[in-house]
Each structure stands twice: as C-alpha cells, then as structure tokens.
VODODO-89051 format. One record per atom (N, C-alpha, C, O, CB): x, y, z. Coordinates in pm, whole numbers, plus 50000, padded with zeros to 5 digits. Glycine has a CB too. Example, Ala and Ser with C-alpha at 12.3 -4.5 7.8 and 13.67 -1.06 7.14 Angstrom:
% residues 2
513194943150780 512304955050780 513204967050780 514244966850846 511314955350905 512854977550708 513674989450714 512905000350787 513415011450804 514084994050572 
This chain:
% residues 363
839070535879824 838820527679705 837970535579605 836990542179641 838100514379744 838370534779477 837720542979376 837040534579267 836570540079167 838730552179312 836970521479286 836470512879179 835060516479130 834820516379009 836470498679225 834100519779220 832760523279170 832750535579079 831840537278998 831810525579286 833770544279093 833810556379010 834060553178864 833670560978776 834880565879062 834710541778835 835060538578696 833800537378610 833720543878506 835880525378690 832780529078649 831540528978570 830610540778602 829740544278522 830790515978593 830810547078721 829880557778762 830030570278677 829030576678645 830100561278909 831250574078640 831450586178561 830700585678427 829970595078395 832950588278535 830850574678347 830050574078222 828540573978249 827760579378171 830430561678142 828130567578362 826690567178393 826160581278424 825040584678386 826430557778512 826970589278494 826570603178521 826480610978389 825560618978370 827580610078617 827450608478298 827390614778166 826110611278093 825500619778028 828590610678082 825700598378104 824430593978043 823240601478104 822380606378031 824240578778062 823210602478237 822080609078304 821960623778262 820860628778239 822250608178456 823100630678253 823070644878215 822560646578073 821660654678048 824480651178229 823130638977978 822730640577838 821320635377812 820600640577726 823710633377746 820910624977887 819560619577866 818490628777922 817370629277871 819440605677930 818830636278029 817810644678094 817800658978039 816740664078003 818030644978244 818970665378033 818980679577990 819790681777863 820040693077823 819530688378102 820210670577798 821040671677679 820410679877567 821100686977494 821370658077627 819080678877554 818380686177447 818520701177464 818480708677366 816900682377445 818680705577588 818780720077614 820240724877612 820500736877625 818140723377748 821170715477597 822580719277590 823010721177445 822400715577354 823460708677659 824050729177425 824610730377290 825350717477257 825660709577346 825560742777279 825640715377128 826350703177088 827710702277156 828120691577202 826530702876936 828430713877162 829750713377225 829650709577371 830500702277422 830470726777211 828600714477441 828440711377584 828100696577604 828650689977691 827340720377647 827180691477521 826790677377532 827980668277503 828210658477574 825620674077434 828750671677399 829930663777365 830980664577474 831640654577505 830520668577234 831140676477531 832140678377638 831800669977761 832680663877822 832230693177677 830510669577797 830070661677913 830410646877892 830960640277981 828530663377936 830070641777772 830300627577743 831780624177740 832210614177797 829660623777609 832560632677674 834010630077663 834700631377800 835580623477834 834670639777562 834290641577877 834890643678009 834600631678100 835460627578178 834350656678073 833390626078090 833030614378172 833940602578140 834390595578230 831560610478148 834220600478010 835080589277970 836540591578011 837210582278057 835000587077818 837020603777994 838410606778032 838590605178183 839600599878229 838800621177987 837600609978261 837660608578408 837690593778446 838420589678536 836460615778476 836860585778377 836830571378404 838190564978371 838660556278444 835710564478322 838810569378261 840120564178221 841180567478327 842020559078360 840540569978084 841150579678379 842130583878481 842000575178606 843000570578661 841940598878517 840760573078652 840540564678771 840960550278744 841570543778829 839040565178815 840640545278623 841020531678586 842550530178586 843090520378638 840450527878447 843220539978528 844680539478523 845290539678663 846250532478691 845220551378441 844720547978751 845190548578890 845020534978959 845910530279030 844420559578969 843860528678938 843590515578999 844550504878946 845030496479022 842140511278973 844820505278815 845710495378754 847140496978808 847820487078835 845710496678599 847590509378823 848920511878880 848990506479023 850000500879065 849260527078878 847890508379097 847820503279234 847920488079237 848630482379320 846510507879301 847210481379146 847240466679138 848640461979098 849150452179154 846190461479036 849250468879003 850580464878955 851630465879065 852650458979061 850990473578836 851390474479165 852350476179274 852250465579381 853090465079471 852170489479336 851240456979374 851050446279474 851940434379441 852370432879327 849560441979481 852210425679541 852960413379512 852240405079406 851020405579394 853160405179642 853010397379329 852440390279213 851280381079250 850300380179176 853510382179145 851380374179365 850330364579402 849090371379460 848070364879480 850880354479503 849160384579486 848020391579548 847580403479464 847100413479518 848390396379689 847730402379332 847380413779246 845870414179217 845430410379109 848170413179114 845120418579314 843670420379297 843180430079404 843600429479519 842910406779307 842300438979362 841670448279456 840160446379442 839610447479332 842100463279429 839490443679554 838030441979552 837370452779636 837940457579734 837640427979605 836180456479596 835400465879676 833930462079670 833330461679562 835610480479627 833350459379787 831920456279793 831150469279814 831320476079915 831610446079908 830300472379718 829520484879725 828370483179823 828170491579911 828990488979585 827600472279808 826530469079903 826110454579882 826430448479780 825310478679887 825380449079980 824820435579964 823540436779882 822580443179923 824540428780104 823560430379768 822460431779673 821310422379707 820170426679722 822950429179529 821620409279721 820580399279749 821060390779866 822190385779864 820270390379623 820230389179966 820530380080077 819270372080107 818280377480158 821030387880204 819310359080073 818130350680093 818600336880138 819150329180059 817280349679962 818370333680266 818810320880320 820320319780312 821050328480360 818150309180244 820790308880251 822230306780237 822800314680120 824020316280109 822530292080218 821920319580033 822410326579913 822640341479942 821780348279998 821400325079797 823810346079903 824130360079921 824890365079798 825850358779754 824970362280051 824440376179743 825110382079627 825400396679655 824480404779672 824260380579498 826680399979661 827090413879682 827370420679549 827770414279452 828340414479773 827140433779547 827580441579432 829060444679456 829420455079512 826710454879413 829910435379411 831360436479434 832070438679302 831820431779203 831910423879505 832980448479303 833810451179186 835230446779217 835710448479330 833770466379148 835910441079119 837270436079142 838160439479023 837790437478908 837260420779167 839350444579054 840360447078951 841490437278972 842110437179079 840870461878954 841770429078873 842920419978873 843630421778739 843200429978658 842470404978897 844710414378711 845420416678585 844540415778460 844730423378366 846540406878573 843570406278458 842710404678340 841770416578323 841680422378215 841900391778351 841060420178432 840120431478420 840870444778405 840310454278350 839200432078544 842140445478452 842940457678434 843100460978287 842890472378244 844320456078500 843470450678209 843620452678064 842320457278001 842300466377918 844100439777997 841220450778041 839920453777981 839460467978011 838970474877922 838880443778030 839610472478138 839120485978170 839960496778100 839440507278065 839130488178322 841250494078081 842090503778009 841690504477861 841670515277802 843590500078023 841380492977803 840940492777662 839600500077647 839430508277558 840820478177610 838650496877736 837300502677725 837340517777745 836770525177665 836350496277828 838010522377851 838010536777880 838960544377787 838670555677747 838390539278026 840100538077754 841070544877668 840590546577526 840510557677475 842370537377668 840260535277461 839750535977323 838390542677322 838050549977229 839670521877260 837590540077427 836270546477437 836370561577438 835570568377372 835540541777562 837340567077512 837530581577516 837860587077378 837310597377336 838660585177615 838750580177306 839150584777172 837960584377075 837800593376992 840310576177118 837140573877085 835980572776996 834930583477030 834280588776940 835350558577006 834770586577158 833860597477197 834320610777136 833510618377084 833780598577352 835640613277144 836170625877090 835960626376937 835570636776883 837680627377124 836230615176869 836020614176724 834550616876690 834240623576591 836450600176671 833650611576774 832210612776747 831720627276751 830750630676683 831430604476847 832380635676831 831920649676841 831950656476705 831100664876676 832780657576942 832930652876620 832990658676485 832130650476388 831450656076303 834450659276435 832180637076401 831470628276307 829960630676310 829310630576205 831780613576338 829410632776429 827950634176445 827500648776446 826350651676481 827490627276574 828390658076408 828090672276427 826920677176342 826300687276375 829300680476395 826610670176233 825510674476146 824140670276199 823110674276145 825700668976006 824130662176304 822850657776363 822190669376439 822900678276487 823070645576458 820850669476449 820170679676531 820620678676677 821090668076720 818620678176521 820470689476754 820950689976893 820420678376978 821160672077053 820560703176958 819090675676965 818490665177049 819050651477012 819290643277101 816940665277033 819260648776882 819800635876839 821260634376881 821710623476916 819670634276686 821990645376876 823390645576917 823510641577064 824350633277100 824020659576894 822670647477150 822700644277293 822240629977318 822770623177405 821810654177372 821240625377241 820740611577256 821840601577221 822010591477290 819490609277166 822570604477116 823670595777074 824710594377186 825130583277219 824330601176945 825120605677243 826160605177345 825640599177476 826420593277551 826700619177371 824360600677504 823810594377625 823870579177610 824220572177706 822340599077651 823530573877491 823600559477466 825040554577475 825320544077532 823000555977328 825970562477417 827370558477413 827950557677555 828680548377588 828200568377327 827610567577638 828060567577778 827450555977856 828140549477935 827700580977847 826170553277833 825500542277903 826140528977865 826330520277950 823990542077871 826470527477737 827140515177692 828460513177765 828750502277814 827370515677540 829260523977773 830570523077839 830390519277986 831160511178039 831330536477828 829380524978053 829140521978195 828820507078214 829360500678303 827990530578250 827930501678129 827560487578141 828730478378107 828910467978171 826370484378049 829520482178008 830670473777970 831690473278084 832320462878107 831340479277841 831850484378154 832770484778268 832240476278384 833020469778454 832990499278315 830920476378405 830320467778508 830570453078472 830860444878559 828780470578521 830440449878343 830640436078297 832040430978333 832180419978386 830410435078144 833070439078303 834440434078326 834910435678470 835830428778513 835400441278234 834270444878544 834680446878684 833920437878781 834350436078895 834460461378723 832810432178738 831990423878827 832790412278885 833490405178813 830770418478751 832690410479017 833450399879085 832660386779088 833190376479129 833810404079227 831400387179046 830610374879041 829730374878916 829600384978847 829740373479169 829140363378889 828360361778766 827150371078760 826760375578652 827890347378753 826550374078877 825340382378877 825650396778837 824910402778759 824690382079016 826740402278891 827130415878853 827540416178706 827190425478633 828300421078943 828290405878664 828670405078523 827430404478434 827400410578327 829550392578498 826400397378479 825190395778398 824450409078380 823840411478276 824260385378461 824500417578481 823890430978468 824570438578354 823900444278268 824010438978603 825910438578355 826640445078247 826410438178113 826290444778009 828120445378278 826340424878116 826140416577996 824820420477927 824780422577806 826130401478032 823760421278006 822450424977949 822410439777911 821770443677813 821330421778050 823100448077991 823120462477965 823750465777830 823240474077756 823860469678075 824890459177798 825520461977669 824660456777554 824680462377444 826930455577663 823910445977580 822970441077478 821880451377449 821530453677333 822320427877524 821360457577555 820340468077538 820930480077463 820310485277370 819800472577677 822130484377504 822740496277441 823100493677296 823030502777213 823990500577518 823500481377264 823810478377124 822540479377040 822580484176926 824440464177111 821410474977095 820120476377026 819800491177001 819380494976892 818980469777108 820000499577104 819700513877091 820630520676990 820190529276914 819820520677227 821910516876990 822880523476904 822820518576760 822960526476666 824280521376958 822600505376741 822470500176604 821240506176538 821270509576420 822390484576605 820140507376614 818900513076561 818810528076585 817710533576593 817700506276622 819960534876596 819960549276627 819150557176525 818370565976562 821390554676632 819330554076396 818540560876291 817200553576277 816960546476179 819310561176152 816350555276377 815140546976387 814110549576278 813160541876265 814500549076521 814280560176199 813340562576088 813660553575969 812850552175877 813380577376045 814850547375970 815230537975863 814790523875902 815140519076010 816780538375836 814040517375815 813570503775846 814740493975862 814710485275949 812620498775735 815770495475778 816910486175785 817630487375919 818080477275973 817900488975669 817730499575974 818380501476104 817540495276216 818080488976307 818610516576133 816220497076208 815320491076307 815430475876305 815520469376409 813870495276280 815410470276183 815490455676170 816810450376224 816850439976290 815320451476023 817910457576195 819230453276242 819300453576395 819880444576456 820330462276182 818730463876456 818710464976602 817950453376665 818400447376762 818090478176644 816780450276607 815970439176660 816680425776642 816630417176730 814590438876591 817340424176528 818050411676501 819170409576604 819330398676658 818640411676357 819940420176629 821020419376728 820460415876865 821030407576937 821810432676734 819360422276902 818770420277035 818300405777051 818560399477154 817600430077057 817600400476950 817030387076960 818120376276959 818070366877038 816040384576844 819100377676869 820180367776862 820970367576993 821350356877042 821130370776744 821200379377051 821900379977180 821100373377291 821680367377381 822190394377217 819770374377285 818940367877387 819080352677380 819030345877482 817460371977371 819240347377259 819440332877245 820710328677319 820690318877394 819530328877094 821810336077297 823050332977366 822930334877516 823470326977594 824160341677313 822210345477558 822070348477701 821320337577775 821540335377894 821370361777721 820410330677705 819680319577767 820660308577809 820560302977918 818590313877670 821620305677721 822660295877754 823520300677870 823870292877959 823540293077632 823860313477869 824670319377977 823990317478111 824620313178207 824920334477950 822700320678120 821950319578246 821920305078295 822140302378413 820510324978229 821630295678203 821580281578242 822950276778291 823020269178388 821130272878123 824020281278226 825370277578268 825690282578408 826260275278489 826390282978170 825310295078436 825540300878570 824760293178676 825280290378784 825150315878572 823510289678645 822680282078741 823310268478770 823300263878885 821250280278686 823840261878666 824480248778687 825730249978774 825990241478859 824840242278551 826500260778752 827700262878835 827330265778979 828000261379072 828550274378778 826240273278998 825780276179135 825340263279204 825630261179322 824620286479133 824640254579131 824220241679188 825440233179226 825410225679324 823330233979086 826520234379147 827700225979171 828590231379283 829090223779364 828520224879042 828770244879286 829730250679380 829090258579494 829760261979591 830670259679306 827780261579482 827100268979588 827490283579596 827250290179697 827370262579719 828090288679489 828530302679487 828510307679344 828570299879249 829950304179548 828420321179330 828520327079196 829740336279186 829920343079085 827230334879162 830570336379291 831760344879291 832900337779216 833160325979238 832200348279436 833560345079127 834610338979044 835740333079128 836180321879103 835170349378948 836220340579226 837350335879308 836960323779391 837720314179401 837860346979399 835760324179452 835290312879534 835200300179450 835630289479493 833920315979597 834650301479328 834520289879239 835900284879197 836130272779192 833690293479114 836810294279166 838170290279124 838890282779235 839580272879209 838990302679081 838740287479362 839390280579475 838770266779497 839480257079525 839250289079605 837430265979483 836760253079500 837170243379390 837350231379413 835230254879502 837320248779269 837680240279154 839100235179165 839420224479113 837500247979024 839970242879232 841390238979243 841570225679314 842550218579289 842180249779317 840630222079401 840770209679477 840110197779411 840090186879469 840200211379613 839580199479291 838860188679223 839740182579113 840660188979063 837540193879163 839430170179078 840140163778966 839310165778839 838080166078847 840390148478993 839950167078723 839210169278598 838250157878568 838500146378603 840190170978481 837140161278504 836170150978465 836730142678350 837340147878257 834820157478425 836510129778360 837010120878254 836060120678134 836500119078020 837210106678308 834760122178160 833770121678052 832850133678065 833010141978155 832960108178055 831880134477975 830920145377981 830200145078117 829710134678161 829890144377865 830150156778181 829510157578311 828910171378329 828910179378236 830500154578423 828390174378448 827740187378474 828640199278442 828170209378389 827300188078619 829950198278475 830850209578448 831040211778299 831100223078252 832200207178515 831130200778225 831270201878079 830050208878019 830180217777935 831450187978015 828870204778064 827630210678011 827540225378052 827150233777972 826380202878063 827900228378178 827840242278226 828770251278145 828380262278106 828220242978376 830000246578120 830960254878046 830530256377901 830750266977840 832370248778053 829930245977844 829440247177706 828270256977697 828140264177599 829010233477651 827410257177800 826310266777803 826850281077813 826330290277750 825350263777921 827900282977895 828540296177901 829120299877765 829080311477724 829650296378009 829640289777695 830210292277561 829120296277462 829360304177371 830940279677510 827900290877480 826780295177395 826540310177414 826320317477317 825480287077430 826590314677542 826460328977569 827580336977502 827350347777449 826470331577718 828790331377507 829940338177446 829800338977294 830170349077234 831250331077482 829260328377231 829100328677084 828070339177042 828200345176936 828680314777032 827050341277126 826060351577095 826660365477100 826470373477009 824880350777191 827390368277207 827960381677226 829120384077130 829300395277082 828430383577370 829920373777102 831100375477018 830900370776874 831860369176800 832260367877079 829650368776835 829280366176694 830040354476633 830680355876528 829530378576612 829970342876699 830570330776644 829470321976583 828290323576615 831360322876753 829860312776496 828900303376438 828170295976549 828850291176641 829620293376342 826860294676549 825920299176446 825290312876475 824400317276402 824830288876429 825730319676580 825060332076622 825800344576572 825790354876639 824950332476775 826440343476455 827200354876401 826340364276317 826800375076280 828360349776319 825100360276286 824320366976181 823970381476212 823650389076120 823050359376157 824030385576340 823620399176375 824690409576346 824370421176321 823260399776521 825980405476349 827060415476344 827170422776209 827330434976210 828370408676373 827100415776093 827180423375967 826050433575952 826280444675902 827150413675848 824830429975994 823700439275985 823850450976081 823250461576061 822390431976012 824650449176187 824810459676288 825540471876232 825630482176299 825570454176408 826050470776111 826750482176048 825790493476012 826220503975964 827500477575923 824480491276034 823480501876009 823640513576106 823180524676078 822070496076020 824280511176220 824490521876318 825570531476272 826260528576174 824860516076454 825720542976339 826790552476305 828160545576313 828350536576395 826750564876399 829110549776230 830420543176223 831170543076356 831770532876389 831260549876118 831170553976436 831870553176566 831280542376657 831990536676740 831800566676636 829980539576641 829350528776719 829970515376678 830260506976763 827810528576697 830160513576547 830790501276498 832190499976557 832610488976594 830850501076343 832920511176565 834280510876618 834300507076766 835140499276809 834960524476598 833360512676843 833360510376988 832790496677024 833410489077098 832550521277058 831620493476970 830920481277011 831420469276933 831700458776991 829400482876991 831540470676801 831750458976716 833210456876680 833520449076590 830940460176591 834120463876750 835550461476728 836290461076861 837060451876887 836150472176637 836060471176945 836920472977062 836380466577189 837180461777271 837120487577086 835080466277209 834600462477344 833580451277345 833920439977381 834010474477410 832320453977307 831250444477335 831510430577275 831300420477343 829940449777282 831960429977151 832120416777088 833260408777150 833360396677128 832360418376938 834120415277227 835190407777295 834750402577431 835510395777500 836430416777312 833500405677472 833010401277603 832980385977613 833220380377720 831600406877628 832670379277502 832630364677503 834000358677528 834140348877602 832070359377372 835030364577465 836410359977487 836800362277633 837380353577698 837410367277392 836460374077685 836750377277825 836070367177919 836680362678016 836270391677859 834820363577889 834100353977973 834800340477976 834970334578083 832660352277922 835220335577858 835850322277853 837210322177924 837580312077984 836020317877707 837940333277918 839210334077991 838960335378141 839700329778222 840070345977940 837920342678177 837570344578319 837210331278384 837570328878499 836410354578333 836480322678313 836060309778372 837050298578338 836730286778348 834650305878322 838250302478299 839280292878258 839520281678360 839680270178320 840560300178232 839570284678494 839790273678590 838720262778583 839020250978601 839840279078732 837470266878555 836390257078547 836450249578415 836210237478410 835010263878564 836770256778307 836850250478174 837900239278175 837690228878114 837190260978065 839030241578244 840070231378248 839720219578338 840330208978329 841370237678294 838730221478425 838250210178506 837340201178425 837320188978443 837510215278631 836590207478333 835740199478244 836660191478152 837840194778137 834750208578161 836130180878091 837010172778005 837420180877882 836830191277852 836310159577963 838410175977811 838980183677701 838020185477584 838280193477494 840240176977652 836910178077584 835940179777476 835400193977472 835110199277364 834780169877493 835260200377589 834780214277593 835740223377519 835330231477436 834610219077739 837030222077549 838040230377482 838090227277333 838310236277252 839410228177545 837880214677297 837870211077156 836740218177083 836920223176972 837740195777139 835570218477147 834410225377085 834730240277065 834470245776959 833140223777174 835300246577169 835660260877160 836650263077046 836480272376966 836270265877295 837670254577038 838720256176935 838140254076795 838440261776704 839880246276960 837320243776778 836770240876646 835800251676600 835830255776483 836070227376647 834950256276690 834030267076653 834800279576613 834470286276515 833050270276769 835850282776691 836680294376659 837370292976524 837380302376445 837720296376767 837950281076498 838680278876372 837750279576252 838070285876151 839400265276375 836590273076263 835630273076151 835120287376125 835000291676010 834430263576180 834810294576234 834330308376220 835380317276154 835060325276067 833930314176357 836650315776196 837730323976141 837830322075989 837950331875915 839080320276208 837760309575943 837870306775799 836600310875724 836660317075618 838140291875777 835450307375782 834150309875718 833910324875698 833530329075588 833010303875804 834120332875803 833840347175796 834830354375703 834450363575630 833900353475936 836100350075706 837090356275618 836750353575471 836970362075385 838510351175650 836220341675444 835820338175307 834670347075260 834650351675146 835420323375298 833690349375349 832560358075315 833050372375290 832570379075199 831490357975427 834010376975373 834500390775361 835090393575223 835000404775173 835560393575469 835680383275161 836310384875030 835300389674925 835660397074833 836950371674984 834050385474940 833040388374837 832210400874867 831290403974791 832120376574821 832510408074975 831710419975011 832190432274935 833380433574905 831790422475164 831250441374904 831640453774836 831320466174920 831540477474876 830950454674701 830800464075041 830530475275132 831670475975233 831990465975298 829130473775205 832270487675247 833510488975327 833290484675473 834180478475532 834010503575323 832120487875531 831900484275671 831570469475687 831920463475789 830770492675729 830910463575587 830600449175596 831870440775585 831980430175647 829590445175486 832830445375505 834130438475496 834760438075635 835250427775680 835080445575394 834750449775703 835340450575838 834530442375939 835100436776032 835410465275883 833210441575919 832380433776011 832740418976002 832930412376105 830870435775979 832840413675881 833200399475866 834630396975910 834950386275962 833020394975721 835500406875889 836880405775939 836890404776091 837660396976148 837720417875893 836030412576157 835920412076304 835500398176351 836070392676445 834920422676355 834480392376284 834010378976320 835160368976306 835350360276391 832800374676230 835930370376198 837060361476173 838130362876281 838640352876331 837660364276036 838460375176318 839480377576421 839030372076557 839840366576632 839780392576434 837740373476587 837210367876712 837340352676711 837580346376815 835740371976734 837160346676592 837340332276579 838750328076618 838930317876685 837050327876437 839760335876576 841150333076614 841310333576766 842040325476824 842110343076547 840630343276830 840740344576977 840160332177045 840740327077141 840020357477026 839010327476996 838400315477056 839250303077028 839330294077111 836970313377003 839880302676910 840790291576880 841930291376981 842330280777028 841330292776735 842470303177013 843550304077112 843070299277249 843780291877318 844080318577122 841860303477290 841300298977419 841140283777419 841460277177517 839920305877446 840660278377307 840420263977296 841670255577305 841620244077351 839730260977168 842830261077262 844080253277270 844860256977396 846010252777413 844950255677145 844240264777486 844870267977614 845790280077612 846480282777711 845640256277661 845820287377500 846700299077490 845930311777528 845680320477444 847290300377346 845560312577656 844740323977701 845490337277690 844890347477658 844290321777845 846790337177716 847570349477706 847560354677563 847420366677539 849020347077753 847710345477466 847670349377325 846310354977288 846210364677212 848010337377234 845240348877342 843880353577312 843680367877361 843130376177289 842840344177376 844120370677484 843950384177540 844860394177469 844470405677448 844240384177692 846080389877432 846970398677357 846330402577223 846350414177183 848340391877333 845760392577156 845080395277028 843860404277050 843570412976968 844650381976961 843150401977161 841980410377193 842370425177202 841690433777147 841340405677327 843470427877273 843920441777292 844390447877160 844000459077127 845050442477396 845220440577086 845710446076959 844570447976859 844540457776785 846800436976898 843630438376857 842480439476767 841630451676801 841110458376712 841620426676773 841490454376930 840700466076972 841270478876910 840510487476865 840690467377127 842570479976907 843200491976850 843110492276698 842640502076640 844660492676893 843550481276632 843630482376486 842260482176420 842060488576317 844470471076430 841310474776478 839990474376413 839210487176440 838460491776354 839190462176463 839370493076560 838730505976587 839280516476490 838510524576437 838970510376735 840590516376466 841180525776371 840670523376230 840410532876156 842710524676373 840510510776191 839980507676057 838560512876042 838210518575938 840010492476032 837730511076145 836350515976138 836320531276132 835550537076055 835540510976259 837140537876214 837160552476214 837690557776081 837230567976030 838010557776331 838680550576025 839170554175892 838090552575787 837930560975699 840380545775854 837330541575797 836200539275706 835160550375720 834570554875622 835560525475732 834950554775845 834000565675870 834430578475800 833600585675744 833850568276019 835730581275804 836250593275736 836040592275585 835690602075521 837750595175767 836270580275529 836060578175385 834590580075350 834260586975253 836530563975342 833690573975430 832240574975405 831800589675413 831020594375330 831450566375507 832310596775514 832000610975530 832510619075410 831820627675356 832610616375662 833740615975371 834360623375260 833650620875128 833630629575041 835820619575247 833060608775113 832320605374991 830840608975003 830040604874918 832480590374960 830470616475107 829070620775131 828120608675133 827080608575067 828620630975022 828520598575212 827730586475230 827480578975097 826820568575097 826400590075295 
C-alpha cells in the first residue's frame, strides 16, 4: 500500500526547502518542490488505477498508518482511504499542483534565494495538508488537513510580509476561517454523540438504517454546523469576505489555493457527508441551496464593478463555488463535483494567465 506516500512526498519537499533551502540554488530548490509534487501525482495515479480495477461496489482502498488516539471506547486511527470521490480530488490536487509548482519556478525567479525556498516550502506544505484532508477516512484526520490548509493559506497570502496589506489579508483569512472551523468542530462532536464514531464509512452504514428526520433535530443541526465550516473554507455568504483580499499573495498561490484546491474543500465536505445530510430533513438542503444561489448571484454582481484583474477572478471564484453548493443543495452531487474539477482547471489557467499579464505589465 502506497497511500501514505501521496501526502508524504510534498511534506518531504517542505522539510528540505524549509531546513536547507536557503543554501540551495533557486533551480535546486524549485526542482525539489516540483519533483515532490510529480512523485505524489504518480503514486496518486497508480492508486486511482488500482481503485478503478476493483468491482463497482468495493471501489475503496484503506490503509491504517497507526492508532492515533485510544481512550476507553473511543478510538481514532490515522487511516487514509481512496474511493471514487477522493480519487478525483487527489488527481486534481497533485496534477494541477504540479503544473502550478512548475509555473512558479519562473514566476518567482526574481525573489532572493531564501524567499524562493520559503515560498516553495509553504507551497509543498499546503499540498501535503490538502492531500491529508481529502484522504482522511475520518473527521479527525480530515480536521488535521482542514486546519493545516488554513495555516498555509495564512502563510502564503501574507508571503510578502513587509507589506501591511498582505499581512492584514493573511490575518483576515485566518480569523474568518476560524469562525467556520468552530462550526465544523461542533458539528463533528454532535455526530460523534449521535453515532459513536467519527469514521465516514461507519457513520454512513449506521445512517443507512435510519429514517429521515421529519422536523429539525440533532442531525439537522449537526449538518448545518458542518455547512458553517464549509462556508468559511469555500467563501460563501456571510464568510466570503476573506477571499478577495487574499489576492495579496503571489498569483500562483491564488491559482492553487483560491481556484483549484483549498476553496473547494467545503464542497468536498458536503458531498462526503451526503448520507447524513439526506437523513436530516430537507430544510438543511434548502439552506445549502439558497446560500449557494444567493452567493452565486451576489458575488458575480460585485465582480462586474471590479477593475483589478485578480479581484474580478476572486469574485468569480466565489460565484462559481455558489453554483457548486446550489448543486449539492438540490441533490446533484455528481454535477457539483464535475463543476469542481472543471473549475479547478479553467480558473487556475485564468489566474496563471493573469499572472503573465501582471508580470508583462511590470506589476
């Protein structure tokens, strides 16, 4: 089993650039970071091919790395799982991530050697945490990745730390995400109280034998709290305010975090907990759909009046994420994930194209 290698390769790239990156040449530091992502992509692709070869009803591969917490009846393993949903996500993260890393080697070439290595160490660390988030087989492992990408987004948005606007944008992103994460934690605790487990498959099997709630109940509240976490990470109303300011970071960061990967984590979460959401009454789905629809219209309207090329794309991203949540809310999870994948490609390309224009116009 090779699943731990998928997040491990970018993490090793982070360790190398964070520790000895200053003493490496720019080409060496860039090569380490890019090689780590390409190696992760190769392992991810191998795992996905392996999953695709399994019978349709058994398309999942799990690997328990070690038992993380064991206390009384509670047990939490560090388990990674690849199934059809996480297969798509790891290919998007490692595939588009590799291309953005390669683009960054030229885009950031004017930075001093130490800053160049620091940038790539943050980028590799972000990729490692994002892979942990989508590969986690239970809420606790997912939460490690969830918080990790929040930390890395703060570091990358505030990369030019001598600029006050970049510092402020980093802090804003960090604080707004913490508001959403508070809802996420409460939702997970409520689900644990209800099902006695934090493993996605165990909860889904337990939920299969239950009848849907007729009125507001613990499951409805738990799923809405998880949705609060999703709105923070995916910049939906009212927690969208951090994403436009996040454009203070380098443009490849905007392409990786704010188009292809991190902001789609909320959509991934809502699709992942889909069996529980459908057990809650339809009011939960109505809330998800309405928030998505309002955000899609609201953000697109704001984008019309922007004159900064990256802010236009930022509001466009918020609007597109709204469409994904609208799809989740009306039960079209396949459409939501399809849009997630296509958006990752076209919006990352738009940001990288914008970066080329900004570079060509000397900022």
